[in-house]
C-alpha angles and dihedrals in degrees: 000000000000113000115225134191110254088213086075098045127075122179098173138146094257121096135177117238111240118277130193091251092056116107118228115222091201131140111266092038107123094228094051136071120186127189136177135203135161113272088229090062096044106037127210102287098131091174093058091043089054095052108110088219094059113131113242099171094113093048124100122243107255130223109220121216090030144075132288092242092052089051089060092044093051090047091055101251096119131044119249102293092205092062123088113308099329098122089050088056100051117115100248094193087070089066111021094089137071120291135201116229116196129185135179119209147158130221120247114260094234093060092116101143121101101256136052120196132196118208135194117187095190145348125183116255117334130338144185112215123211128182117190091338097313123117108234097181144276131282114216114193136015094263094045106114119205122215112182128183100220097169092122096039108045123087104229092191104034145043118301126206119215117188123186121188105203119199120204120243117273113245145267086052094201113083112331094056096042137160096067145091093296100194094056088093088064133273135190092280103039139033133251104275110219109242089022088256092296114166143086090311101177143038124311118194150151125236129190120213144161119248097284118067137185123233129198103335108205123199120192127186130199131187117212083176129345088256092065133040126196112205128193128186131196138169144140123265112202124206106209095182129099092242137050115274139191119229142177121225114198131181136190124189121197143229091047099033091242111174135184135168144183139193114228137180121213129191121237112289090356132130121219124198113228126201132186123186140144094277090079099010109046090176086078086071101090122199119214096003122196100243127215110239132184118251109290098021100071142304121318094233117191138199134202128221116196111196123193133184114198131199103202106318092332125099105235097182139349140194133194112204123188113206139160129221110238140127123217120206130180143198140173100204110166088014088286118123113235129188121206127183126195085352095305124116109240119206102213117228111172151107148245127257116205103182124344083231128348094239094037094253095136106104143166119328091010085080087064092057093051095044091045089056090052091050091048088054085060093246120153102187139047120192108216090214115217086347092280097153113070105164120116092225092064089064095038090056093046090054089047096050098035098251113154114215126221096202120203129197121223105276121113123196105283132103099248131106128217118273088237112041095176093052090050090049093049090051089052088056090047095053096045092051092046100052106025095099091066117099090207092075107100108156135017113214126200108196137006107245097340139053117262116259115252131304092025102073091051091047092050093047094048092045091053094047091049103038100030095033091232087285090135128041125256113220108186097199127035098218108031137043100071091344129111101227137258129293157317096200103190131097108260137185102283089239087067089072094053098041124087098324113299106258118243121231091231144348130034126125102261093274101111115210147094094284116140109328117189093195139026128133153136141240109272117201112206123228120278091256091061095037091061094052090065107026122074113240094238087061099046095101139052105022110264138165091286086071090054088057085064092046105264097117144042089321092072097032092153088065090063097223096178090055090049093052093046090051089056090051096043098044106032103019133272109303113249091205148335092291095048087046095054094047092052090043091067092061088055086048092053099044101041096047094043093051091045094064092035093055088057093044088054087068100035114159090350091079107325122079102159152348137195124202119233094248136003101178138036119244094174136021099272148138097235142075106000142107100201113026131234090275091050095251109151108236124202087264089066091053094043089054095043092053097045093041097053108126095242108033136175114205148167126238104215092200098053098022087230121149111216140170121228118202114196098171135094095252137074121239118210133196096008120167117229118192134176124196123179120206131198125224090271091062095248122127123245097231100195091058095051115116137185135182141174111234141172115223112205122201115276094006137118105221123201112225104175143312124259113238094229135127091336101147120090124191118226100238097184098056108132093356122134119263131201125201135192088233143350126214097161136016120349136289088245094063089075091068101031096099093239125121095203101061124074143179121220128188127216115276102278134115099232102055126129147186130198138189124223109219090193092236142027106282139167110269122196104169152332131244112208119192104195123197117217088286093073131165112259091189122017142137137223115228134182134207144175095209106025086243107075111048130194121202113229098165138021135176140173094191101070119153144194116275132027119348119183117194123186126188138166111294118275131186111239143143096196126047119188137189108210116193121218105172133011121241096201137020094270129072121270112293128191130186088193143355109199121185111208130213125226114276119280123246117265118239113253099027124114118231089268120026134169134239120215115189122185131182117196133181124229094282094052096256113150110242096175138006125186132178132198138180117220136184133213086224086045097224097035112095098149088119085077085075091067097054111127115255109271120230103202128190115227130189124170141159134195118239138169115276128239090255128058112269092018128121128196130203109207107198137172122206118196133191101206120237086242092059113125093223152342120322097220129201095352108200119203124194129177117218137182116254090214098067106352095247120149115261101240146205095030132154118230135183096216146353140164084046128158127232129196119209112292093018125121133196124212113212131190116197115188126191145145107289089223091071088074087069090213092307133094136248144244130199125237107209111188124170119200085245093070115075 
């Protein structure tokens, strides 16, 4: 093996952000050829591998950046892993081992400066790097950047041989093998990926510099007030010569054309830290700065800082750094986590990302599509769950679109430490340095649903204080410490999210409430058009184990797929086949995801401060936890989230029947008109139920407008019914149901006492009313049963109080209803004047079995600021009457125009339900397809879908997409209301 002088090799933690003049060494580049083959079939003779005459005919074409397994998939050695159970049938032993990568490349002719550098931005999990037979170094960890001075090794005029031995991640991935892509070993939303996503997983490139180089520039911003920003900039300058040199460092910030410079001297082979701040450079104090704001709170303004280091009159090295001027602050008042930016409280609405794509096939500008979809859903945060997304583009587009990032490290909820703590720590430093200039980073998080074992928590906190300056908050655990837990992840009755705080599956700090929840979600079945792309026809219907391979079965038990399927059958009628199932599923997707966010908005800043959906995007063709699916089709969940999360939003509380306005912006709105109109299935308004009010919507508040006069009355089912108690210290159990307010029952003094009422038969129960004497229950639960032996909890609180507590919940069927005390609130036993069991609400006269609520919010000029639509049943969860809607004969007009951006096209369409229509056109779904092959035009941005039209109403649509998706042909629109089977 060729020996080289270590003075010319630098495998350090610094890395140069990509510049336009850098040369990518990626597959598909004309001057580069990449191949891959198992180490066991190649051996370890690096000299032979580095021979330009080496025979590579038996090697497989490699995809770089990418993974070993994906290279074999692209080369046709494996069947489409997305389809059926193909990925589950792969022989893992072929890929769960080490592989050699080999590339041949030439150096650009314009590389005239003294030094040539070879860079690696990421290899999973560990790699030995050889160039022309010389060992450059070893990268240890998938965030470990390699920066190698190859000036004396590289052939500037001929062919160069790059050989990389990639070692598979050690198992178990979590946490012993960390850092790595932890979910590569399989999760309840993605399969085991053969090879565990090992490969050259990030950018590889060459750069050409003079003898002085810049390392890890870091720009910090502070806001004494929002009218002035103080900037500081620090970085290392490295002198790669064998003698001391003088250099000039210059910087220019735009907009504003702010310039600064300094002459420095650096000893031979040394590195010097440079810092610019307002103390010596007052121009770095900027008046009236353009601030970076999260989506919905203002524009995400960005600045650029160009840094140059000059040797004489020649530019030796240069960087362009994009940054945003912002200041994050945090508090945990009331044990609830709050985020503020630029002095303004931010109500967090967002989603988790697991992997960008389960085989790491999301690259480059594709991130813009995904993050733009999150922006258009009106989200303002993405949680980078377990740090599973490592590409620079993810952060760049979050900066561009005002999406804050809750950024995890690579530890998951079990009491184990990584095998190599030093490697883990070095990768933490790498990550912080690599992404800290991004204004989108809002929170660093140590562990998913636990706290890291010592010494990691301390190391994390110290690294963040040192290398991020404490500018962002460090949260050790993702679901406690001011947070309200994790989950649940099933699709519930919308009223669940408004009723006494949805219980988490785990975590939290004992204070029960909405609070700040970092993950909660639902199963999300895709459209049938997507379903049939990954599901073999023979498995379409009925549900079988192949559905489970795409996580609609026991493999995704947390998603409660059986509950989801039952809700479709119960609410919309039993599905006939897979197509009908997927069609009805979109309604469940809409209502559950919309209610999830609206339930949190309903308690904004009283208790709730943020919520993130599990999950926002799709890494694998599945039937759970997504808004847009793997193929970029926008499911009902997308539209439910988009509606609920609009910055100024009028909505309906389905428990109290209140109409409210949620304002998640930084400004106040005055003299708004809120209006509610209820339509029957024939599309005619029920005029006596129409309501209107003038309201002011203050920033970061949920303002009540009025209450709908529908289904308000409840019957007391327990009146005169027998009651049974665990003990009696005073009175009699029957006194709680005798209808009198001067008789009471009291139990002996003990926490775990109970009393139940026997309704005599199974009935529909919608709530209870407890009238506590001074000896109240501080903590208790309400349970139901059919046999007085097996009890099911439907409500629980630890915030009970003296007096009347009326608790409503989605209707349940039960004969027995029990109050089970957990903790006494006084020094005597539980004591109740009455225990009323309430029925569900009664139907309102004049309403059809299903009816439609239309809410509008207008400003003084009559401009609509928010419109929101709901369907509602007299039976509350019975929407089967929708299946009797008459067929809707809609009129559609459209035209294709050039989009606002280069290379984009836009379909402008109008969909009309004629005045002569017999009824409502419900949940109208519009999809653009190519005329050449009938394939959907995806990805596409749309302003609305699954909308409802009354007779005489129209909807204007804009569908924007890359013009190249037409493939030289044209388009047609498929317009399908739910009415039309």
